[in-house]
LUMSEKE-422807 format. One record per residue (C-alpha): x negated, y negated, z; chain. Coordinates in Angstrom, 2 decimals. Each point is the difference from the previous one (the first is absolute). Example, Ala and Ser with C-alpha at 12.3 -4.5 7.8 and 13.67 -1.06 7.14 Angstrom:
2
SITE         u         v         w   c
SITE    -12.30      4.50      7.80   A
SITE     -1.37     -3.44     -0.66   A
***
This chain:
526
SITE         u         v         w   c
SITE    -83.18    -83.74    101.60   A
SITE      0.78      2.14     -3.17   A
SITE      3.64      0.68     -0.46   A
SITE      0.37      3.15     -2.03   A
SITE      3.10     -0.71     -1.93   A
SITE     -0.77     -2.22     -3.04   A
SITE      3.32     -1.91      0.39   A
SITE     -0.58     -0.45      3.78   A
SITE     -3.44     -1.34     -0.67   A
SITE      1.32     -2.45     -2.49   A
SITE      2.75     -0.99      2.39   A
SITE     -2.65     -0.55      2.72   A
SITE     -2.14     -2.31     -2.25   A
SITE      3.08     -1.88     -1.16   A
SITE      1.03     -0.58      3.66   A
SITE     -3.53     -1.44      0.87   A
SITE      0.37     -2.40     -3.13   A
SITE      3.39     -1.03      0.99   A
SITE     -0.93     -0.97      3.48   A
SITE     -3.46     -1.36     -0.96   A
SITE      1.17     -3.70     -0.28   A
SITE      1.04     -0.01      3.56   A
SITE     -3.33      1.34      1.11   A
SITE     -2.09     -2.18     -2.15   A
SITE     -1.30      2.78     -2.19   A
SITE      0.11     -0.11     -3.72   A
SITE     -0.09      2.89     -2.45   A
SITE      1.16      0.11     -3.77   A
SITE      2.85      2.44     -0.48   A
SITE     -2.06      2.39     -2.18   A
SITE     -2.71      0.48      2.57   A
SITE     -0.13      2.15      3.08   A
SITE      0.05     -2.38      2.97   A
SITE     -3.22      0.96      1.79   A
SITE      0.00     -2.19      3.13   A
SITE     -3.35     -1.48      1.21   A
SITE     -0.62     -1.09      3.64   A
SITE     -3.18     -2.21     -0.05   A
SITE      0.12     -0.34      3.85   A
SITE     -1.36      3.58      0.15   A
SITE     -3.23     -0.81     -1.91   A
SITE     -2.91      0.78      2.28   A
SITE     -3.27      1.53     -1.37   A
SITE     -0.75      1.74      3.38   A
SITE      3.24      2.12     -0.11   A
SITE      0.40      3.27     -1.68   A
SITE      2.56      0.41     -2.83   A
SITE      2.18      3.12     -0.30   A
SITE      2.64      1.06     -2.35   A
SITE      2.05      2.94     -1.29   A
SITE      1.42     -0.98     -3.27   A
SITE      2.39      2.95     -0.58   A
SITE      1.41      2.90      1.88   A
SITE     -2.39      2.92     -0.32   A
SITE     -3.09     -2.30     -0.35   A
SITE     -2.65     -0.08      2.61   A
SITE     -0.70     -3.12      2.04   A
SITE     -2.72     -2.14     -1.48   A
SITE     -1.97     -1.91      2.75   A
SITE     -2.60     -2.62     -0.86   A
SITE     -2.34     -1.69      2.45   A
SITE     -2.26     -2.57     -1.38   A
SITE     -3.59      0.56      1.14   A
SITE     -1.11     -1.95      3.12   A
SITE     -3.24     -0.90     -1.76   A
SITE      2.29     -2.28     -2.19   A
SITE      2.73     -1.03      2.51   A
SITE     -2.32     -0.83      2.93   A
SITE     -1.57     -2.84     -2.00   A
SITE      3.25     -1.58     -1.08   A
SITE      0.50     -3.19      2.03   A
SITE      3.33     -1.32     -1.60   A
SITE      2.73      1.37     -2.34   A
SITE      1.96     -2.16     -2.27   A
SITE      2.98      0.49     -2.32   A
SITE      0.22     -1.93     -3.27   A
SITE      3.58     -0.24     -1.29   A
SITE      1.12     -0.91     -3.53   A
SITE      0.39     -3.79     -0.31   A
SITE     -0.79     -2.77     -2.45   A
SITE     -2.87     -0.94      2.29   A
SITE     -0.49      2.98      2.26   A
SITE     -1.85     -0.36      3.44   A
SITE     -1.34      2.77      2.08   A
SITE      2.13      0.42      3.14   A
SITE     -1.69      1.45      3.08   A
SITE      1.91      3.00      1.38   A
SITE     -2.70      1.84      1.91   A
SITE     -1.58     -0.51      2.61   A
SITE      3.35     -1.32      1.27   A
SITE      0.49      3.23      1.86   A
SITE     -3.34     -0.35      1.82   A
SITE     -1.91      2.91     -1.72   A
SITE     -2.51     -2.10     -1.93   A
SITE     -3.66      0.75      0.36   A
SITE     -1.70     -3.06      1.34   A
SITE     -3.41      0.97     -1.34   A
SITE      1.30      0.83     -3.48   A
SITE     -0.89     -2.40     -2.91   A
SITE      2.15      1.75     -2.73   A
SITE      3.47     -1.17     -1.00   A
SITE      2.72      1.87     -1.73   A
SITE      2.52     -1.60     -2.35   A
SITE      3.05      2.16     -1.04   A
SITE      1.51     -1.46     -3.17   A
SITE      3.56      0.18     -1.32   A
SITE      1.24      0.78     -3.45   A
SITE      2.69      1.54     -1.94   A
SITE      0.51      3.33     -1.99   A
SITE      2.89      1.18     -2.01   A
SITE      0.31     -3.14     -2.07   A
SITE      1.90     -0.07     -3.31   A
SITE     -1.63     -2.35     -2.39   A
SITE     -1.49     -1.97      2.91   A
SITE      3.13     -0.33      1.98   A
SITE      1.93      1.69      2.72   A
SITE     -2.76      2.05      1.88   A
SITE     -0.15      1.04      3.69   A
SITE     -2.37     -1.66      2.38   A
SITE     -2.41      1.96      2.14   A
SITE     -3.70     -0.01      1.22   A
SITE     -2.02      0.94     -3.02   A
SITE     -3.47      0.16      1.51   A
SITE     -2.56     -1.83      2.00   A
SITE     -3.05     -2.14     -0.20   A
SITE     -2.74      0.74      2.58   A
SITE     -3.05     -2.28      0.44   A
SITE     -2.66      2.40      1.61   A
SITE     -3.04     -1.29      1.57   A
SITE     -3.26      1.75     -0.48   A
SITE     -3.46     -0.23      1.50   A
SITE     -3.15      1.26     -1.93   A
SITE     -3.28     -0.67      1.72   A
SITE     -0.28     -3.88      0.18   A
SITE      2.91     -0.50     -2.42   A
SITE      3.67     -0.51      1.11   A
SITE      2.99     -0.65     -2.33   A
SITE      3.29      1.59     -0.95   A
SITE      1.57      2.02     -2.69   A
SITE      3.58     -0.30     -1.44   A
SITE      2.19      3.11     -0.34   A
SITE      3.23     -0.35     -1.89   A
SITE      2.13      3.09      0.36   A
SITE      3.29      0.87     -1.74   A
SITE      2.34      2.61      1.42   A
SITE      1.39      2.96     -1.96   A
SITE      3.67      0.91     -0.56   A
SITE      2.48      0.74      2.77   A
SITE      1.57      3.05     -1.70   A
SITE      2.40      2.01      2.21   A
SITE      1.18      2.75     -2.28   A
SITE     -2.35     -0.33     -3.05   A
SITE      2.31      1.73     -2.45   A
SITE      2.98     -2.24      0.75   A
SITE     -2.24     -3.18     -0.02   A
SITE     -1.62      0.90     -3.42   A
SITE      3.23      0.96     -1.62   A
SITE      1.91     -3.14      1.10   A
SITE     -2.85     -2.22     -0.76   A
SITE     -0.91      1.49     -3.35   A
SITE      3.35      0.58     -1.48   A
SITE      2.12     -2.77      1.69   A
SITE     -2.33     -2.62      1.21   A
SITE      1.61      0.17      3.48   A
SITE     -0.56      1.54      3.34   A
SITE     -3.36     -0.08      1.87   A
SITE     -1.45     -3.43     -0.79   A
SITE     -3.62      1.27     -0.17   A
SITE      0.92      2.67     -2.47   A
SITE      1.94     -2.41     -2.10   A
SITE     -3.31     -1.90     -0.27   A
SITE     -1.98      3.19     -0.64   A
SITE      2.24      1.23     -2.80   A
SITE      0.14     -3.42     -1.59   A
SITE     -3.77      0.24     -0.27   A
SITE     -0.12      3.43     -1.75   A
SITE      0.99     -1.00     -3.64   A
SITE      0.77     -3.60      0.17   A
SITE     -2.93     -2.18     -0.98   A
SITE      0.30     -3.74     -0.33   A
SITE     -2.06     -3.13     -0.66   A
SITE     -0.60     -1.91      3.24   A
SITE     -2.73     -2.53     -0.24   A
SITE      0.22     -0.71      3.65   A
SITE     -1.39      3.60      0.50   A
SITE     -2.27      0.05     -3.05   A
SITE     -0.55     -2.03     -3.18   A
SITE     -0.77      3.32     -1.78   A
SITE      2.28      2.75     -1.08   A
SITE      3.02      1.28      1.84   A
SITE      0.41      1.05      3.70   A
SITE      2.72      1.95      1.88   A
SITE      3.25     -1.78      0.36   A
SITE      0.91      1.22      3.49   A
SITE     -3.44     -0.56      1.53   A
SITE     -0.42     -3.46     -1.64   A
SITE      3.48     -1.24      1.17   A
SITE     -0.95      0.99      3.67   A
SITE     -3.45     -1.70     -0.06   A
SITE      1.54     -3.09     -1.37   A
SITE      1.85     -0.38      3.29   A
SITE     -2.66      1.45      2.20   A
SITE     -3.14     -1.95     -1.03   A
SITE      1.10     -3.22      1.61   A
SITE      0.04      1.61      3.39   A
SITE     -3.49      1.51     -0.47   A
SITE     -1.47     -3.24     -1.08   A
SITE      1.57     -1.66      3.05   A
SITE     -1.69      2.55      2.17   A
SITE     -3.44     -0.45     -1.67   A
SITE      0.38     -3.79      0.47   A
SITE      0.64      0.37      3.60   A
SITE     -3.11      2.25      0.40   A
SITE     -2.27     -2.49     -1.79   A
SITE      1.40     -2.84      2.23   A
SITE     -0.72      1.91      3.08   A
SITE     -3.42      1.45     -0.97   A
SITE     -1.30     -3.00     -2.24   A
SITE     -1.99      2.23     -2.16   A
SITE      0.56      2.42     -2.87   A
SITE     -0.02      3.78      0.52   A
SITE     -2.77      2.20     -0.97   A
SITE      2.22      2.31     -2.09   A
SITE      3.66      0.51     -1.04   A
SITE      1.36      3.50      0.00   A
SITE      3.59      0.69     -1.46   A
SITE      1.57      3.50      0.50   A
SITE      3.21      1.93      0.13   A
SITE      1.57      3.51     -0.42   A
SITE      2.62      0.79     -2.73   A
SITE      2.34     -2.97     -0.34   A
SITE     -2.64     -1.82      1.92   A
SITE     -2.70      0.97     -2.50   A
SITE      2.13     -1.42     -2.86   A
SITE      0.59     -3.22      1.92   A
SITE     -3.65     -0.32      1.02   A
SITE     -1.09      0.35     -3.68   A
SITE      2.38     -2.77     -0.97   A
SITE     -1.06     -2.29      2.78   A
SITE     -3.72      0.46     -1.01   A
SITE      0.91     -0.71     -3.53   A
SITE      2.05     -3.16      1.11   A
SITE     -3.09     -1.48      1.71   A
SITE     -2.51      1.09     -2.65   A
SITE      1.94     -0.26     -3.35   A
SITE      3.24     -1.80      0.63   A
SITE      1.09     -3.42     -1.13   A
SITE      0.82     -1.37      3.45   A
SITE     -2.70      1.19      2.54   A
SITE     -3.02      1.08     -1.91   A
SITE     -3.01     -2.10     -1.12   A
SITE      0.98      0.51     -3.63   A
SITE      3.35     -1.46      0.45   A
SITE      1.10     -2.93     -2.23   A
SITE      2.23     -2.80      1.14   A
SITE      0.98     -0.55      3.76   A
SITE     -1.70      2.63      2.10   A
SITE      1.60      1.19      3.31   A
SITE     -3.10      1.19      1.69   A
SITE     -0.55     -2.41      2.91   A
SITE     -3.31     -2.03     -0.24   A
SITE     -0.98      1.38      3.46   A
SITE     -0.28      3.47     -1.53   A
SITE     -2.00     -0.85     -3.08   A
SITE     -3.27      0.91      1.59   A
SITE      1.14      3.55      0.87   A
SITE     -1.79      2.90     -1.93   A
SITE      2.88      0.69     -2.22   A
SITE     -2.36      1.31     -2.79   A
SITE     -1.17      2.65      2.44   A
SITE      3.43      1.26      1.00   A
SITE      0.11      3.76      0.41   A
SITE      3.14      2.01     -0.73   A
SITE      0.32      3.57      1.33   A
SITE      3.40      1.83     -0.47   A
SITE      1.16      3.37      1.16   A
SITE      2.51      2.09     -2.03   A
SITE      0.86     -3.05     -2.06   A
SITE      2.15     -0.02     -3.15   A
SITE     -0.98     -1.41     -3.31   A
SITE      0.56     -3.75     -0.23   A
SITE     -0.32     -1.43     -3.55   A
SITE     -0.57      0.46     -3.59   A
SITE     -3.44      0.44     -1.64   A
SITE     -0.68     -3.67     -0.44   A
SITE      0.84     -0.74      3.72   A
SITE     -2.18      2.96      1.10   A
SITE     -2.86     -1.03     -2.27   A
SITE     -0.13     -3.64      1.36   A
SITE      0.54      1.14      3.54   A
SITE     -2.78      2.58      0.01   A
SITE     -2.39     -2.54     -1.56   A
SITE      0.69     -2.50      2.72   A
SITE      0.78      1.85      3.33   A
SITE     -1.93      2.54      1.82   A
SITE      2.41      2.75      0.66   A
SITE      0.09      3.63      1.10   A
SITE      3.09      2.33      0.16   A
SITE     -0.03      2.92      2.17   A
SITE      2.10      3.05     -1.29   A
SITE      0.36      3.27      1.97   A
SITE      0.52      3.15     -2.08   A
SITE      2.92     -0.07     -2.27   A
SITE      1.78     -2.97      1.61   A
SITE      3.43     -0.09     -1.85   A
SITE      0.09     -3.91      0.25   A
SITE     -3.12     -0.38     -2.02   A
SITE      0.76      2.78     -2.51   A
SITE     -1.34     -0.51     -3.62   A
SITE      3.19      1.63     -1.58   A
SITE      2.15     -3.07      1.07   A
SITE     -2.77     -2.27     -1.26   A
SITE      0.11      1.36     -3.65   A
SITE      3.81     -0.55     -0.09   A
SITE     -0.03     -3.46      1.55   A
SITE     -3.27     -1.18     -1.81   A
SITE     -1.14     -1.73      3.23   A
SITE     -3.64      0.14      1.43   A
SITE     -1.64      0.37      3.34   A
SITE     -2.59     -2.68      1.15   A
SITE     -3.18      0.70      1.86   A
SITE     -2.64      2.71     -0.07   A
SITE      1.54      3.43      0.58   A
SITE     -1.17      1.73      3.18   A
SITE      1.49      3.59      0.11   A
SITE      0.04      1.99      3.32   A
SITE      0.86      3.67     -0.74   A
SITE      2.64      1.89      1.83   A
SITE      1.38      3.53     -0.14   A
SITE      2.72     -1.11     -2.50   A
SITE     -2.65     -0.90     -2.58   A
SITE     -0.48      3.26     -1.68   A
SITE     -2.75     -1.41     -2.36   A
SITE     -2.22     -0.56      3.07   A
SITE     -0.52      3.00      2.22   A
SITE     -2.96     -1.47      1.95   A
SITE      2.35     -1.08      2.89   A
SITE     -0.12      3.01      2.23   A
SITE      0.70     -1.62      3.46   A
SITE      2.89      1.97      1.46   A
SITE     -0.64     -0.70      3.78   A
SITE      1.60     -3.55      0.28   A
SITE      3.44      0.31      1.66   A
SITE      0.81     -3.61     -0.46   A
SITE      0.38      0.13     -3.78   A
SITE      3.01      1.33     -1.87   A
SITE     -0.77      0.95     -3.55   A
SITE      3.02      2.05     -0.99   A
SITE      0.84     -2.14     -3.05   A
SITE     -1.11     -2.81     -2.29   A
SITE      2.13     -2.48      1.96   A
SITE     -2.09      0.66      3.09   A
SITE     -2.92     -1.27     -1.95   A
SITE      1.66     -3.39      0.11   A
SITE      0.34      0.02      3.90   A
SITE     -2.29     -2.66      1.43   A
SITE     -0.90      2.36      3.00   A
SITE     -1.14      2.59     -2.41   A
SITE     -2.00     -2.41     -2.22   A
SITE     -1.78     -1.39      3.11   A
SITE     -0.91      3.42      1.29   A
SITE     -1.45      1.14     -3.26   A
SITE     -1.75     -3.18     -0.60   A
SITE     -1.76      0.13      3.32   A
SITE     -0.98      3.76     -0.72   A
SITE     -1.65     -0.99     -3.13   A
SITE     -1.70     -3.14      1.33   A
SITE     -1.48      2.19      2.73   A
SITE     -1.44      2.34     -2.67   A
SITE     -1.59     -3.07     -1.78   A
SITE     -1.53     -1.40      3.22   A
SITE     -1.89      2.96      1.34   A
SITE     -0.21      3.79      0.24   A
SITE      1.61      1.40      2.11   A
SITE      2.94     -2.64      0.12   A
SITE     -0.28     -2.54      2.78   A
SITE      2.20     -2.57      1.51   A
SITE      0.36     -3.15     -2.25   A
SITE     -0.79     -3.28      1.65   A
SITE      3.00     -2.09      0.73   A
SITE      2.46      2.65     -0.94   A
SITE      2.07      1.36      2.90   A
SITE     -0.59      3.72      0.50   A
SITE      3.76      0.60      0.86   A
SITE      2.43     -0.70     -2.97   A
SITE      2.39     -2.86      0.64   A
SITE      2.86      2.19     -1.28   A
SITE      1.76      2.91      1.62   A
SITE      2.83      2.13     -1.33   A
SITE      2.00      1.57      2.84   A
SITE      3.09      2.24      0.12   A
SITE      1.94     -1.54      2.81   A
SITE      0.14     -3.23      1.99   A
SITE     -1.08      1.89      3.10   A
SITE     -3.23      0.57     -1.85   A
SITE     -0.26     -3.67     -0.67   A
SITE      0.18     -0.66      3.86   A
SITE     -2.58      2.74      0.53   A
SITE     -2.48     -2.06     -2.00   A
SITE      0.06     -2.49      2.91   A
SITE      0.34      2.44      2.94   A
SITE     -2.75     -1.74      2.07   A
SITE      2.11     -3.18      0.08   A
SITE      3.61     -0.59      1.46   A
SITE      2.21      1.21     -2.77   A
SITE      2.74     -2.39      1.01   A
SITE     -2.21     -3.14     -0.05   A
SITE     -1.46      1.43     -3.44   A
SITE      3.58      0.28     -1.63   A
SITE      1.13     -3.27      1.32   A
SITE     -2.98     -1.65     -1.52   A
SITE      0.76      1.75     -3.31   A
SITE      3.74     -0.91      0.08   A
SITE     -0.36     -3.74      0.66   A
SITE      2.51     -2.22      1.56   A
SITE      2.71      0.30     -2.66   A
SITE      0.58      3.82      0.02   A
SITE      3.26     -0.16      2.06   A
SITE      1.37     -2.72     -2.17   A
SITE     -1.00      1.73     -3.23   A
SITE      1.73      3.36      1.11   A
SITE      3.22     -1.89      0.64   A
SITE     -0.25     -1.85     -3.45   A
SITE     -0.52      3.43     -1.52   A
SITE      3.11      1.35      1.57   A
SITE      1.77     -3.04     -1.29   A
SITE     -1.03      1.06     -3.53   A
SITE      0.75      3.71      0.58   A
SITE      3.48     -0.33      1.40   A
SITE      1.59     -1.67     -3.17   A
SITE     -1.88      2.33     -2.11   A
SITE      1.68      3.04      1.58   A
SITE      3.28     -1.74     -0.28   A
SITE      0.00      0.46     -3.72   A
SITE      1.37      3.30     -1.49   A
SITE     -2.68     -0.13     -2.65   A
SITE     -2.56      0.60      2.64   A
SITE      1.08      3.66      0.29   A
SITE     -0.85      2.62     -2.42   A
SITE      2.95      2.20      0.99   A
SITE      3.41     -1.75     -0.26   A
SITE      1.89      2.56      2.13   A
SITE      0.60     -1.36      3.48   A
SITE     -1.68     -3.25     -0.91   A
SITE      2.34     -2.18      2.18   A
SITE     -0.65      2.12      3.05   A
SITE     -3.92     -0.24     -0.61   A
SITE      0.29     -3.73     -0.30   A
SITE      2.10     -0.48      3.04   A
SITE     -2.41      2.28      2.08   A
SITE     -3.16     -1.61     -1.21   A
SITE      1.13     -3.63      0.44   A
SITE      1.49      0.63      3.51   A
SITE     -3.18      1.73      1.13   A
SITE     -2.37     -2.60     -1.36   A
SITE      1.98     -2.94      1.46   A
SITE     -0.08      1.74      3.40   A
SITE     -3.76      0.48     -0.41   A
SITE     -0.33     -3.82     -0.51   A
SITE      1.92     -0.64      3.19   A
SITE     -2.00      2.44      2.14   A
SITE     -3.37     -1.45     -1.36   A
SITE      1.24     -3.48      1.25   A
SITE      0.90      1.32      3.56   A
SITE     -2.76     -1.27      2.29   A
SITE      1.58      1.60      3.10   A
SITE     -0.61      3.66     -1.20   A
SITE     -3.37      1.83      0.70   A
SITE     -1.85      1.32     -3.07   A
SITE      1.05      3.48      0.74   A
SITE      3.58     -0.94      0.21   A
SITE     -0.23     -1.84     -3.22   A
SITE     -1.53      2.91     -1.78   A
SITE      2.77      2.31      1.30   A
SITE      2.75     -2.18     -1.40   A
SITE     -1.82     -0.76     -3.22   A
SITE     -0.93      3.53     -0.78   A
SITE      3.51      1.01      0.56   A
SITE      1.22     -2.36     -2.70   A
SITE     -2.76      0.66     -2.39   A
SITE      0.76      3.75      0.07   A
SITE      3.40     -0.90     -1.40   A
SITE     -1.51     -1.63     -3.13   A
SITE      0.98      2.13     -3.09   A
SITE     -3.53     -0.55     -1.57   A
SITE     -2.55      1.94      1.94   A
SITE     -2.78     -1.89     -1.48   A
SITE      1.40     -3.35      1.02   A
SITE      0.67      1.28      3.46   A
SITE     -3.41      1.30      0.57   A
SITE     -1.69     -3.15     -1.36   A
SITE      2.00     -2.27      2.15   A
SITE     -0.84      2.14      3.08   A
SITE     -3.60     -0.57     -0.68   A
SITE      0.52     -3.76     -0.39   A
SITE      2.05     -0.07      3.28   A
SITE     -2.80      1.88      1.78   A
SITE     -2.51     -2.59     -1.10   A
SITE      2.27     -2.81      1.19   A
SITE      1.40      1.38      3.23   A
SITE     -3.14      2.00      1.19   A
SITE     -3.11     -1.60     -1.39   A
SITE      1.32     -3.46     -0.41   A
SITE      1.45     -0.14      3.53   A
SITE     -1.08     -2.82      2.34   A
SITE     -1.74      2.16      2.57   A
SITE     -3.70      0.68     -0.52   A
SITE      0.51      3.70      0.42   A
SITE      1.93      2.62     -1.96   A
SITE      3.45      0.33      1.69   A
SITE      1.20      3.29      1.73   A
SITE      2.28      1.72     -2.30   A
SITE      1.26      3.21      1.75   A
SITE      3.09      0.42     -2.15   A
SITE     -1.66     -0.82     -3.38   A
SITE     -3.67      0.86      0.07   A
SITE      0.42      3.33     -1.90   A
SITE      1.89     -1.82     -2.82   A
SITE     -2.43     -2.90     -0.11   A
SITE     -2.87      2.53     -0.29   A
SITE      1.72      1.86     -2.76   A
SITE      0.64     -3.20     -2.04   A
SITE     -3.70     -1.28      0.44   A
SITE     -1.06      3.46     -1.14   A
SITE      2.33      0.14     -3.02   A
SITE     -0.08     -3.57     -1.48   A
***
């Protein structure tokens, strides 16, 4: 949740860091403590987020053409000798007929000189089976995630000027001008400091995933594809460089190589890198060596601000890979893009050219033009986009109106939502006890007392198993209406509705004669 006051937000982040040793969580004091819950990883579930007040809900549902063939999902955590840990199908949703396996690998961003980063899942490896006529085999897809931004302006300013805040943006901004020699990434030229630091602590988990795949399949893949968007594109390029030009994992390495013998027969020389909205990653010597060794393409939509040439001239850094430009309405030099009928794409500014949803939409449109005239459905590409932008949470539920909304939300929330809501309140209450959390000092003591008293009562009511959902909401709404920050009160109402109404033990939505109107208002507002 975004807390509007800067001091209140800082107090909130400090409270999480203060309590983190008790809860087994670790975050350096200069980074935002973004908490990850790996128990929620499930490729069959949709993801939804609303980063800031005023933003729309972003909903992502991975295509069933991909998820239906995934038999098992693993996580691979950072360790000296990382081992894939099976986490799915422990909940019983595996596809017995699927032969593909998904490996989610951990890593760190926000490092300073190789130290002090924040751990999170940085991407995944998918070994995907194919069948062509009489031939059967599999391909490897290595995918790096993009940045988790929240409010982009704050994330950029804190990362660029202070090397603090959002850990992904600390890595991003450390890669803009700061080029370093890192022979583990490439024996030639200089690469981006932030990206190379992260890949140094990610690559071991990727290699462990690939080793597990080789041991299970007992044959090399047909092809290796590496990809990523934005931050993920920068990381993907550095990984491709490390296994092609680096001094630890590539075939041109000298000294003791880290590449396991079991992976030597893999087609590393035919590795393909495809990035989307990726930043520049190294100096001229790095780029020249990379482009002479690695097949790479970088997809850029319109005037994507992250790929701008103006920054490159100042920083003297270079892109890698062949340039594939997809025009958009922001690109005034190219007026051939006249499609105005697609309601799924927002092209109000050059930053929208960086949105992966927009890149995908335009890329498909252009691919259809290349295929046939008139445009046709592309093979193996889902007709419906995996992303949706929706105004309110009620609209999110409407996406699944043919199913029981209660069971759908329960599946989304997982088993830890009630516990996490109480943990959140345990962070919020001491935050609101501090006078610096209030922008207006007049009446601060009264505000503090009111807020703390009401939130403590909310915790007690949530724990009362004897009350019906309607009774709980009546008492809780009464307390939250007293909260002096309306945004906090409204947001907590939404969280309480999810917990009391949708996460309730009964299979059906409870009857709410006294609170249905307020529930509907919140669900159509948040």
